[in-house]
Structures are given as C-alpha cells and as structure tokens.
C-alpha positions as protocol buffer text, in pm:
chain_id: "A"
residue {
  index: 1
  type: MET
  ca { x: -19867 y: 14806 z: -6114 }
}
residue {
  index: 2
  type: THR
  ca { x: -19589 y: 14580 z: -6121 }
}
residue {
  index: 3
  type: ASP
  ca { x: -19552 y: 14385 z: -5732 }
}
residue {
  index: 4
  type: THR
  ca { x: -19215 y: 14532 z: -5618 }
}
residue {
  index: 5
  type: LYS
  ca { x: -19212 y: 14351 z: -5310 }
}
residue {
  index: 6
  type: ASN
  ca { x: -18956 y: 14073 z: -5457 }
}
residue {
  index: 7
  type: LEU
  ca { x: -18733 y: 14316 z: -5629 }
}
residue {
  index: 8
  type: LYS
  ca { x: -18393 y: 14465 z: -5492 }
}
residue {
  index: 9
  type: TYR
  ca { x: -18251 y: 14806 z: -5535 }
}
residue {
  index: 10
  type: THR
  ca { x: -17919 y: 14977 z: -5552 }
}
residue {
  index: 11
  type: LYS
  ca { x: -17810 y: 15313 z: -5395 }
}
residue {
  index: 12
  type: THR
  ca { x: -17788 y: 15440 z: -5786 }
}
residue {
  index: 13
  type: HIS
  ca { x: -18172 y: 15359 z: -5795 }
}
residue {
  index: 14
  type: GLU
  ca { x: -18173 y: 15041 z: -6039 }
}
residue {
  index: 15
  type: TRP
  ca { x: -18395 y: 14770 z: -5947 }
}
residue {
  index: 16
  type: ILE
  ca { x: -18331 y: 14417 z: -6039 }
}
residue {
  index: 17
  type: LYS
  ca { x: -18573 y: 14111 z: -6028 }
}
residue {
  index: 18
  type: GLN
  ca { x: -18479 y: 13751 z: -6051 }
}
residue {
  index: 19
  type: ASP
  ca { x: -18664 y: 13525 z: -6242 }
}
residue {
  index: 20
  type: GLY
  ca { x: -18544 y: 13158 z: -6222 }
}
residue {
  index: 21
  type: THR
  ca { x: -18179 y: 13172 z: -6368 }
}
residue {
  index: 22
  type: THR
  ca { x: -18206 y: 13514 z: -6531 }
}
residue {
  index: 23
  type: CYS
  ca { x: -18252 y: 13851 z: -6346 }
}
residue {
  index: 24
  type: THR
  ca { x: -18432 y: 14179 z: -6518 }
}
residue {
  index: 25
  type: VAL
  ca { x: -18273 y: 14522 z: -6431 }
}
residue {
  index: 26
  type: GLY
  ca { x: -18450 y: 14867 z: -6468 }
}
residue {
  index: 27
  type: ILE
  ca { x: -18439 y: 15208 z: -6312 }
}
residue {
  index: 28
  type: THR
  ca { x: -18686 y: 15284 z: -6011 }
}
residue {
  index: 29
  type: ASP
  ca { x: -18974 y: 15503 z: -6030 }
}
residue {
  index: 30
  type: PHE
  ca { x: -18843 y: 15774 z: -5810 }
}
residue {
  index: 31
  type: ALA
  ca { x: -18523 y: 15778 z: -6045 }
}
residue {
  index: 32
  type: GLN
  ca { x: -18732 y: 15833 z: -6358 }
}
residue {
  index: 33
  type: LYS
  ca { x: -18934 y: 16111 z: -6156 }
}
residue {
  index: 34
  type: GLU
  ca { x: -18590 y: 16295 z: -6060 }
}
residue {
  index: 35
  type: MET
  ca { x: -18464 y: 16263 z: -6396 }
}
residue {
  index: 36
  type: GLY
  ca { x: -18733 y: 16450 z: -6551 }
}
residue {
  index: 37
  type: ASP
  ca { x: -18855 y: 16393 z: -6916 }
}
residue {
  index: 38
  type: ILE
  ca { x: -18622 y: 16112 z: -7072 }
}
residue {
  index: 39
  type: VAL
  ca { x: -18521 y: 16163 z: -7397 }
}
residue {
  index: 40
  type: TYR
  ca { x: -18280 y: 15908 z: -7483 }
}
residue {
  index: 41
  type: VAL
  ca { x: -18148 y: 15553 z: -7361 }
}
residue {
  index: 42
  type: GLU
  ca { x: -17844 y: 15374 z: -7458 }
}
residue {
  index: 43
  type: LEU
  ca { x: -17884 y: 14989 z: -7322 }
}
residue {
  index: 44
  type: PRO
  ca { x: -17583 y: 14747 z: -7272 }
}
residue {
  index: 45
  type: LYS
  ca { x: -17522 y: 14500 z: -7608 }
}
residue {
  index: 46
  type: ILE
  ca { x: -17637 y: 14163 z: -7564 }
}
residue {
  index: 47
  type: GLY
  ca { x: -17321 y: 13935 z: -7457 }
}
residue {
  index: 48
  type: LYS
  ca { x: -17191 y: 14216 z: -7278 }
}
residue {
  index: 49
  type: GLU
  ca { x: -16983 y: 14083 z: -6955 }
}
residue {
  index: 50
  type: LEU
  ca { x: -17068 y: 14326 z: -6655 }
}
residue {
  index: 51
  type: THR
  ca { x: -16933 y: 14334 z: -6303 }
}
residue {
  index: 52
  type: GLN
  ca { x: -17118 y: 14481 z: -6005 }
}
residue {
  index: 53
  type: GLY
  ca { x: -17124 y: 14858 z: -5992 }
}
residue {
  index: 54
  type: ALA
  ca { x: -16994 y: 14886 z: -6365 }
}
residue {
  index: 55
  type: VAL
  ca { x: -17172 y: 15124 z: -6584 }
}
residue {
  index: 56
  type: ALA
  ca { x: -17417 y: 14920 z: -6807 }
}
residue {
  index: 57
  type: GLY
  ca { x: -17547 y: 15204 z: -7008 }
}
residue {
  index: 58
  type: THR
  ca { x: -17717 y: 15559 z: -7026 }
}
residue {
  index: 59
  type: ILE
  ca { x: -18025 y: 15737 z: -6988 }
}
residue {
  index: 60
  type: GLU
  ca { x: -18054 y: 16101 z: -7088 }
}
residue {
  index: 61
  type: SER
  ca { x: -18341 y: 16344 z: -6970 }
}
residue {
  index: 62
  type: VAL
  ca { x: -18378 y: 16705 z: -7050 }
}
residue {
  index: 63
  type: LYS
  ca { x: -18188 y: 16786 z: -6735 }
}
residue {
  index: 64
  type: ALA
  ca { x: -17863 y: 16565 z: -6768 }
}
residue {
  index: 65
  type: ALA
  ca { x: -17748 y: 16236 z: -6868 }
}
residue {
  index: 66
  type: PHE
  ca { x: -17744 y: 15955 z: -6573 }
}
residue {
  index: 67
  type: GLU
  ca { x: -17545 y: 15623 z: -6611 }
}
residue {
  index: 68
  type: ILE
  ca { x: -17717 y: 15287 z: -6534 }
}
residue {
  index: 69
  type: TYR
  ca { x: -17534 y: 15051 z: -6298 }
}
residue {
  index: 70
  type: ALA
  ca { x: -17502 y: 14695 z: -6290 }
}
residue {
  index: 71
  type: PRO
  ca { x: -17654 y: 14585 z: -5944 }
}
residue {
  index: 72
  type: ILE
  ca { x: -17465 y: 14235 z: -6035 }
}
residue {
  index: 73
  type: SER
  ca { x: -17203 y: 14092 z: -6230 }
}
residue {
  index: 74
  type: GLY
  ca { x: -17339 y: 13876 z: -6526 }
}
residue {
  index: 75
  type: LYS
  ca { x: -17364 y: 13840 z: -6879 }
}
residue {
  index: 76
  type: VAL
  ca { x: -17625 y: 14086 z: -7085 }
}
residue {
  index: 77
  type: ILE
  ca { x: -17871 y: 13849 z: -7226 }
}
residue {
  index: 78
  type: ALA
  ca { x: -18122 y: 14065 z: -7355 }
}
residue {
  index: 79
  type: ALA
  ca { x: -18191 y: 14448 z: -7433 }
}
residue {
  index: 80
  type: ASN
  ca { x: -18532 y: 14598 z: -7399 }
}
residue {
  index: 81
  type: ASP
  ca { x: -18596 y: 14757 z: -7767 }
}
residue {
  index: 82
  type: LYS
  ca { x: -18920 y: 14879 z: -7688 }
}
residue {
  index: 83
  type: VAL
  ca { x: -18777 y: 15149 z: -7445 }
}
residue {
  index: 84
  type: THR
  ca { x: -18558 y: 15266 z: -7725 }
}
residue {
  index: 85
  type: LYS
  ca { x: -18832 y: 15320 z: -7973 }
}
residue {
  index: 86
  type: ASP
  ca { x: -19077 y: 15422 z: -7723 }
}
residue {
  index: 87
  type: ILE
  ca { x: -18907 y: 15615 z: -7406 }
}
residue {
  index: 88
  type: ALA
  ca { x: -19204 y: 15703 z: -7229 }
}
residue {
  index: 89
  type: ILE
  ca { x: -19230 y: 15367 z: -7112 }
}
residue {
  index: 90
  type: ILE
  ca { x: -18972 y: 15378 z: -6884 }
}
residue {
  index: 91
  type: SER
  ca { x: -19141 y: 15668 z: -6703 }
}
residue {
  index: 92
  type: THR
  ca { x: -19527 y: 15504 z: -6727 }
}
residue {
  index: 93
  type: ASP
  ca { x: -19391 y: 15171 z: -6582 }
}
residue {
  index: 94
  type: PRO
  ca { x: -19070 y: 15158 z: -6472 }
}
residue {
  index: 95
  type: TYR
  ca { x: -19097 y: 14802 z: -6345 }
}
residue {
  index: 96
  type: GLY
  ca { x: -19282 y: 14640 z: -6618 }
}
residue {
  index: 97
  type: GLU
  ca { x: -19282 y: 14704 z: -6945 }
}
residue {
  index: 98
  type: GLY
  ca { x: -18987 y: 14981 z: -6902 }
}
residue {
  index: 99
  type: TRP
  ca { x: -18744 y: 14710 z: -6809 }
}
residue {
  index: 100
  type: LEU
  ca { x: -18398 y: 14797 z: -6935 }
}
residue {
  index: 101
  type: TYR
  ca { x: -18186 y: 14495 z: -6969 }
}
residue {
  index: 102
  type: LYS
  ca { x: -18160 y: 14102 z: -6875 }
}
residue {
  index: 103
  type: LEU
  ca { x: -17875 y: 13948 z: -6699 }
}
residue {
  index: 104
  type: ASP
  ca { x: -17757 y: 13569 z: -6696 }
}
residue {
  index: 105
  type: PRO
  ca { x: -17621 y: 13616 z: -6333 }
}
residue {
  index: 106
  type: LYS
  ca { x: -17261 y: 13516 z: -6288 }
}
residue {
  index: 107
  type: LYS
  ca { x: -17263 y: 13590 z: -5884 }
}
residue {
  index: 108
  type: PRO
  ca { x: -17635 y: 13539 z: -5792 }
}
residue {
  index: 109
  type: GLU
  ca { x: -17524 y: 13599 z: -5422 }
}
residue {
  index: 110
  type: GLU
  ca { x: -17435 y: 13969 z: -5500 }
}
residue {
  index: 111
  type: LEU
  ca { x: -17828 y: 13988 z: -5475 }
}
residue {
  index: 112
  type: ASN
  ca { x: -17751 y: 13967 z: -5082 }
}
residue {
  index: 113
  type: SER
  ca { x: -17557 y: 14318 z: -5106 }
}
residue {
  index: 114
  type: LEU
  ca { x: -17874 y: 14492 z: -5226 }
}
residue {
  index: 115
  type: MET
  ca { x: -18142 y: 14671 z: -5028 }
}
residue {
  index: 116
  type: ASP
  ca { x: -18513 y: 14537 z: -5018 }
}
residue {
  index: 117
  type: GLU
  ca { x: -18816 y: 14772 z: -5087 }
}
residue {
  index: 118
  type: ALA
  ca { x: -18824 y: 14893 z: -4747 }
}
residue {
  index: 119
  type: ALA
  ca { x: -18448 y: 14969 z: -4703 }
}
residue {
  index: 120
  type: TYR
  ca { x: -18452 y: 15145 z: -5058 }
}
residue {
  index: 121
  type: ALA
  ca { x: -18775 y: 15337 z: -4958 }
}
residue {
  index: 122
  type: LYS
  ca { x: -18601 y: 15512 z: -4654 }
}
residue {
  index: 123
  type: ILE
  ca { x: -18309 y: 15601 z: -4862 }
}
residue {
  index: 124
  type: THR
  ca { x: -18550 y: 15767 z: -5100 }
}
residue {
  index: 125
  type: ALA
  ca { x: -18739 y: 15968 z: -4804 }
}
residue {
  index: 126
  type: GLU
  ca { x: -18439 y: 16078 z: -4698 }
}
residue {
  index: 127
  type: ALA
  ca { x: -18319 y: 16215 z: -5030 }
}
residue {
  index: 128
  type: LYS
  ca { x: -18656 y: 16390 z: -5050 }
}
residue {
  index: 129
  type: HIS
  ca { x: -18566 y: 16621 z: -4747 }
}
C-alpha cells in the first residue's frame, strides 16, 4: 500500500503527490469504488498545458463517464500507458501503479489550496451518509 499521508486531494476525488519538481496525479480509492468497474480511461496528451480545475481526461465505468480534473496548473510530462492497457490497475492500486499522469507544475503554490488526508477523509465520510 502506498503511503497516502503526503498526498493532497481535490473535492472531485483526484490525488496529487509532489516529487521534487514534478507532480503525479491519480484518482482516489473512494472515487474508483464509487465508479464501479472501470472500462476505459482517456489520459491527457503529453505537452498539454492544464489550468487548475480544467478537465484533464475521462474515466468511463459500467455506470457512467467521469471527468478527471487537474488539481493544479501545469504541463503534462507523462501519461501512464500501463493503465490504458490494464485498466484494473486503477482499481487495485490507485495510489501506486494506477497513477494517471504527471505534471510539471506551473504554480506549485496551488497545492496549498488542496485538502490533506484528514480533510479528504471527512468529506468522503460525509458522502457515505
């Protein structure tokens, strides 16, 4: 299990982890469980400039299609081709091998506007009621 203590979270259920000068983005375990069986993922193209809150891609499940949003502004520097070939990784390891894309952050200070693990746990607990 990947350590989730250093992750930041969005209200739209993306997580982001800063690794030096890059950031890795994925969807949370809560999100993948709510979606059900994921059948398709569309990741952002490498080189795409994203602004905080912009649509970065799409995930489709047997229930519906969900947009993936950019937690912070930045340039896409990598997309996880492994998840497009083996979509189950998003469900089995959402915080590790199931990451979606990496960003070169344009405004790293935007990380400060995101939730920590405790705040995210609180909103997901409320969503379950």
